MIKESE-774618 format. One record per residue (C-alpha): x, y, z. Coordinates in Angstrom, 2 decimals, always signed. Layout:
# residues N
+---------+---------+---------+
:      xx :      yy :      zz :
+---------+---------+---------+
:       X :       Y :       Z :
...
+---------+---------+---------+
# end
This chain:
# residues 244
+---------+---------+---------+
:      xx :      yy :      zz :
+---------+---------+---------+
: +118.18 : +104.32 :  +90.06 :
: +114.41 : +104.79 :  +90.13 :
: +112.31 : +101.70 :  +90.75 :
: +108.65 : +101.33 :  +89.73 :
: +106.52 : +100.98 :  +92.85 :
: +104.05 :  +98.73 :  +91.03 :
: +106.15 :  +96.23 :  +89.07 :
: +109.66 :  +96.76 :  +90.44 :
: +111.22 :  +97.67 :  +87.08 :
: +114.52 :  +99.53 :  +87.43 :
: +115.61 : +102.65 :  +85.63 :
: +112.37 : +103.61 :  +83.92 :
: +109.62 : +106.13 :  +84.50 :
: +109.55 : +109.07 :  +86.90 :
: +111.00 : +107.40 :  +89.98 :
: +107.63 : +106.11 :  +91.18 :
: +105.97 : +104.34 :  +88.23 :
: +107.31 : +103.07 :  +84.95 :
: +105.55 : +104.27 :  +81.80 :
: +103.53 : +101.06 :  +81.16 :
: +102.24 : +100.97 :  +84.75 :
: +101.39 : +104.68 :  +84.73 :
:  +99.55 : +104.35 :  +81.43 :
:  +97.52 : +101.41 :  +82.77 :
:  +95.97 : +103.43 :  +85.61 :
:  +92.30 : +104.24 :  +85.00 :
:  +90.51 : +106.82 :  +87.12 :
:  +87.50 : +105.49 :  +89.01 :
:  +84.04 : +107.10 :  +88.82 :
:  +82.18 : +108.27 :  +91.90 :
:  +80.06 : +105.52 :  +93.45 :
:  +76.93 : +105.81 :  +95.58 :
:  +76.30 : +102.99 :  +98.03 :
:  +72.78 : +101.76 :  +98.85 :
:  +72.91 : +103.73 : +102.11 :
:  +73.46 : +106.92 : +100.10 :
:  +77.14 : +107.34 : +101.00 :
:  +79.08 : +108.83 :  +98.07 :
:  +82.51 : +107.27 :  +97.50 :
:  +85.33 : +108.77 :  +95.44 :
:  +88.11 : +106.44 :  +94.31 :
:  +91.50 : +107.16 :  +92.79 :
:  +91.70 : +104.27 :  +90.29 :
:  +89.92 : +101.11 :  +89.22 :
:  +91.19 :  +98.07 :  +91.13 :
:  +93.08 :  +96.43 :  +88.29 :
:  +96.58 :  +96.11 :  +86.86 :
:  +99.14 :  +98.44 :  +88.39 :
:  +96.62 : +100.01 :  +90.80 :
:  +95.82 :  +96.61 :  +92.30 :
:  +99.51 :  +95.82 :  +92.68 :
: +100.10 :  +99.17 :  +94.38 :
:  +97.37 :  +98.52 :  +96.96 :
:  +98.74 :  +95.03 :  +97.54 :
: +102.25 :  +96.41 :  +98.17 :
: +100.85 :  +98.91 : +100.66 :
:  +98.62 :  +96.44 : +102.52 :
: +100.87 :  +93.39 : +102.62 :
: +104.34 :  +94.78 : +101.93 :
: +104.22 :  +97.95 : +103.99 :
: +105.46 : +100.10 : +101.08 :
: +104.41 : +103.48 : +102.46 :
: +105.54 : +105.48 :  +99.40 :
: +102.50 : +104.09 :  +97.60 :
: +100.24 : +106.17 :  +99.83 :
: +101.85 : +109.38 :  +98.58 :
: +100.90 : +108.53 :  +95.01 :
:  +97.29 : +107.82 :  +95.97 :
:  +97.19 : +110.90 :  +98.18 :
:  +97.96 : +113.18 :  +95.22 :
:  +94.97 : +111.84 :  +93.31 :
:  +92.53 : +111.67 :  +96.24 :
:  +93.21 : +115.14 :  +97.65 :
:  +91.29 : +117.00 :  +94.89 :
:  +88.29 : +114.69 :  +95.57 :
:  +87.89 : +115.82 :  +99.17 :
:  +84.55 : +117.69 :  +99.45 :
:  +84.94 : +121.41 : +100.17 :
:  +82.75 : +121.00 : +103.26 :
:  +84.96 : +118.27 : +104.76 :
:  +85.94 : +118.81 : +108.40 :
:  +88.09 : +115.75 : +109.09 :
:  +89.38 : +112.49 : +107.61 :
:  +88.47 : +109.28 : +109.42 :
:  +90.42 : +106.13 : +108.46 :
:  +88.57 : +102.80 : +108.49 :
:  +90.91 : +100.71 : +110.64 :
:  +92.18 :  +97.22 : +109.95 :
:  +91.40 :  +94.41 : +112.38 :
:  +93.98 :  +94.35 : +115.19 :
:  +95.33 :  +90.91 : +114.28 :
:  +95.94 :  +91.86 : +110.64 :
:  +97.52 :  +95.16 : +111.60 :
:  +99.94 :  +93.30 : +113.87 :
: +100.60 :  +90.64 : +111.23 :
: +101.31 :  +92.99 : +108.32 :
: +102.67 :  +95.94 : +110.29 :
: +100.61 :  +98.61 : +108.58 :
:  +97.12 : +100.08 : +108.67 :
:  +96.60 : +101.15 : +105.03 :
:  +93.64 : +103.44 : +105.66 :
:  +95.56 : +105.34 : +108.33 :
:  +98.53 : +105.84 : +106.00 :
:  +96.29 : +106.93 : +103.12 :
:  +94.38 : +109.37 : +105.33 :
:  +97.62 : +111.03 : +106.43 :
:  +98.80 : +111.33 : +102.82 :
:  +95.56 : +113.08 : +101.85 :
:  +95.52 : +115.24 : +104.98 :
:  +99.02 : +116.52 : +104.23 :
:  +97.64 : +118.09 : +101.04 :
:  +94.30 : +119.28 : +102.39 :
:  +95.10 : +120.78 : +105.77 :
:  +92.56 : +118.52 : +107.48 :
:  +92.88 : +116.62 : +110.77 :
:  +92.98 : +112.82 : +110.80 :
:  +90.70 : +111.53 : +113.55 :
:  +90.81 : +107.91 : +114.71 :
:  +87.11 : +107.77 : +115.53 :
:  +86.63 : +104.05 : +114.90 :
:  +87.82 : +101.05 : +116.90 :
:  +87.99 :  +97.71 : +115.05 :
:  +87.44 :  +94.23 : +116.37 :
:  +90.31 :  +91.90 : +117.21 :
:  +89.71 :  +89.80 : +114.09 :
:  +87.10 :  +89.03 : +111.46 :
:  +87.02 :  +86.72 : +108.41 :
:  +89.09 :  +87.96 : +105.49 :
:  +87.02 :  +89.99 : +103.02 :
:  +89.22 :  +89.81 :  +99.93 :
:  +87.38 :  +88.04 :  +97.12 :
:  +84.09 :  +87.79 :  +99.01 :
:  +80.73 :  +89.01 :  +97.73 :
:  +78.49 :  +91.24 :  +99.83 :
:  +76.84 :  +88.32 : +101.64 :
:  +80.24 :  +87.12 : +102.79 :
:  +81.39 :  +90.52 : +104.07 :
:  +79.42 :  +90.64 : +107.29 :
:  +82.29 :  +90.20 : +109.73 :
:  +83.64 :  +93.76 : +109.97 :
:  +82.45 :  +95.46 : +113.13 :
:  +83.42 :  +98.83 : +114.52 :
:  +82.55 : +100.95 : +117.50 :
:  +82.72 : +104.70 : +117.73 :
:  +85.61 : +105.97 : +119.85 :
:  +84.50 : +109.61 : +119.82 :
:  +81.85 : +111.91 : +118.45 :
:  +82.37 : +113.60 : +115.13 :
:  +81.20 : +116.90 : +113.74 :
:  +79.25 : +116.83 : +110.46 :
:  +81.42 : +116.75 : +107.37 :
:  +83.71 : +113.86 : +108.32 :
:  +85.05 : +111.83 : +105.36 :
:  +85.91 : +108.14 : +105.66 :
:  +89.13 : +106.84 : +104.10 :
:  +89.71 : +103.19 : +103.14 :
:  +91.96 : +101.27 : +100.76 :
:  +89.59 :  +99.35 :  +98.46 :
:  +85.88 :  +99.60 :  +97.65 :
:  +84.46 :  +96.27 :  +96.50 :
:  +80.93 :  +95.78 :  +97.83 :
:  +80.69 :  +98.74 : +100.20 :
:  +79.91 :  +96.55 : +103.23 :
:  +82.93 :  +97.74 : +105.20 :
:  +82.26 : +101.43 : +104.59 :
:  +78.60 : +101.00 : +105.49 :
:  +79.53 :  +99.21 : +108.73 :
:  +81.82 : +102.12 : +109.58 :
:  +79.11 : +104.65 : +108.72 :
:  +76.60 : +102.83 : +110.91 :
:  +79.03 : +102.84 : +113.84 :
:  +79.38 : +106.61 : +113.47 :
:  +75.60 : +107.09 : +113.41 :
:  +75.55 : +108.10 : +109.76 :
:  +77.66 : +111.23 : +110.28 :
:  +80.21 : +110.66 : +107.45 :
:  +79.26 : +112.75 : +104.44 :
:  +81.44 : +110.91 : +101.92 :
:  +84.28 : +108.41 : +101.62 :
:  +87.55 : +108.08 :  +99.69 :
:  +89.27 : +104.87 :  +98.62 :
:  +92.53 : +104.17 :  +96.81 :
:  +90.87 : +101.81 :  +94.34 :
:  +87.36 : +100.76 :  +93.30 :
:  +86.75 :  +97.18 :  +92.21 :
:  +84.67 :  +96.80 :  +89.07 :
:  +84.39 :  +93.04 :  +89.58 :
:  +84.11 :  +90.73 :  +92.58 :
:  +86.54 :  +87.82 :  +92.46 :
:  +86.14 :  +84.52 :  +94.28 :
:  +88.80 :  +84.05 :  +96.89 :
:  +89.95 :  +81.33 :  +99.24 :
:  +87.77 :  +80.16 : +102.13 :
:  +88.03 :  +82.30 : +105.23 :
:  +90.51 :  +80.87 : +107.69 :
:  +91.36 :  +81.90 : +111.25 :
:  +95.03 :  +81.25 : +110.55 :
:  +96.91 :  +84.23 : +109.15 :
:  +99.71 :  +81.86 : +108.16 :
:  +97.47 :  +79.89 : +105.81 :
:  +96.06 :  +83.14 : +104.46 :
:  +99.55 :  +84.43 : +103.68 :
: +100.55 :  +81.16 : +102.01 :
:  +97.47 :  +81.32 :  +99.79 :
:  +98.18 :  +84.92 :  +98.82 :
: +101.79 :  +84.08 :  +98.00 :
: +100.71 :  +81.10 :  +95.90 :
:  +98.24 :  +83.01 :  +93.75 :
: +100.30 :  +86.19 :  +93.61 :
:  +98.88 :  +89.27 :  +91.91 :
:  +95.96 :  +88.34 :  +89.71 :
:  +96.83 :  +84.63 :  +89.58 :
:  +93.44 :  +83.39 :  +90.74 :
:  +91.71 :  +82.04 :  +87.60 :
:  +88.25 :  +82.40 :  +89.13 :
:  +86.54 :  +85.59 :  +87.99 :
:  +82.90 :  +86.35 :  +88.60 :
:  +80.34 :  +88.70 :  +87.19 :
:  +80.34 :  +92.40 :  +88.12 :
:  +79.14 :  +93.27 :  +91.58 :
:  +75.64 :  +94.67 :  +91.88 :
:  +75.82 :  +96.07 :  +95.40 :
:  +76.39 :  +99.65 :  +94.35 :
:  +75.50 : +101.93 :  +91.50 :
:  +77.71 : +104.41 :  +89.75 :
:  +76.70 : +108.03 :  +90.07 :
:  +77.53 : +110.69 :  +87.50 :
:  +81.33 : +110.88 :  +87.66 :
:  +82.68 : +114.15 :  +89.01 :
:  +86.10 : +113.13 :  +87.73 :
:  +85.71 : +111.23 :  +84.43 :
:  +87.70 : +108.05 :  +83.81 :
:  +91.04 : +108.99 :  +82.32 :
:  +94.73 : +108.26 :  +82.48 :
:  +96.63 : +109.55 :  +85.46 :
:  +97.60 : +113.19 :  +85.12 :
:  +99.92 : +115.25 :  +87.23 :
:  +98.07 : +116.78 :  +90.18 :
:  +98.83 : +119.85 :  +92.22 :
: +100.08 : +119.45 :  +95.78 :
:  +98.74 : +122.78 :  +97.02 :
:  +96.26 : +122.62 :  +99.94 :
:  +92.67 : +122.07 :  +98.88 :
:  +91.18 : +124.01 : +101.74 :
+---------+---------+---------+
# end
């Protein structure tokens, strides 16, 4: 029987999402970061979309990437030459067993006939970013592992403040022409204090669950929304034919 990837409901929907979860997905507008980098997101980081990202990042549910890949593939710029995933810190990759940006990049590349290039090397560990505002997202550091041709597109899981994508862009000397993310956060939420212990971090996440944190803050002001190329709408069926 089909199981909803977002809520786990059995026997409803199309084998990936039940009808309520599918109807709750809202397409994200294009976002321009202060550095000028243009970011295209699949959905707003809320409801079923947030649960889907969580299941990919912390549960290793790789089928989620296929769903996001269908929506992100049409957003790839026609001048794109390669997809570059923004890697997870080594400790978190080992802890959770998955690098979400790498999985998402491969899902998009399968539909766009583009190479996936691991051009960034992450640090061993940095303070957890989830729930932090821009001032608290200064820990992510990357170094370039190889040179890129113009037209490279970054791929990441969530856009909240843009600090991670801008750190990646700086490491690549400003070459990336655009970026794609699975979800775009419309609000910054206060999270737990950063801790070096992944065990404590996991316990906190399990305690609050999905959306259980009662602390909500005002909308983030670190980025501005550009004129949407894809207007906000409910999820529609997308073509799987190559986009190049």
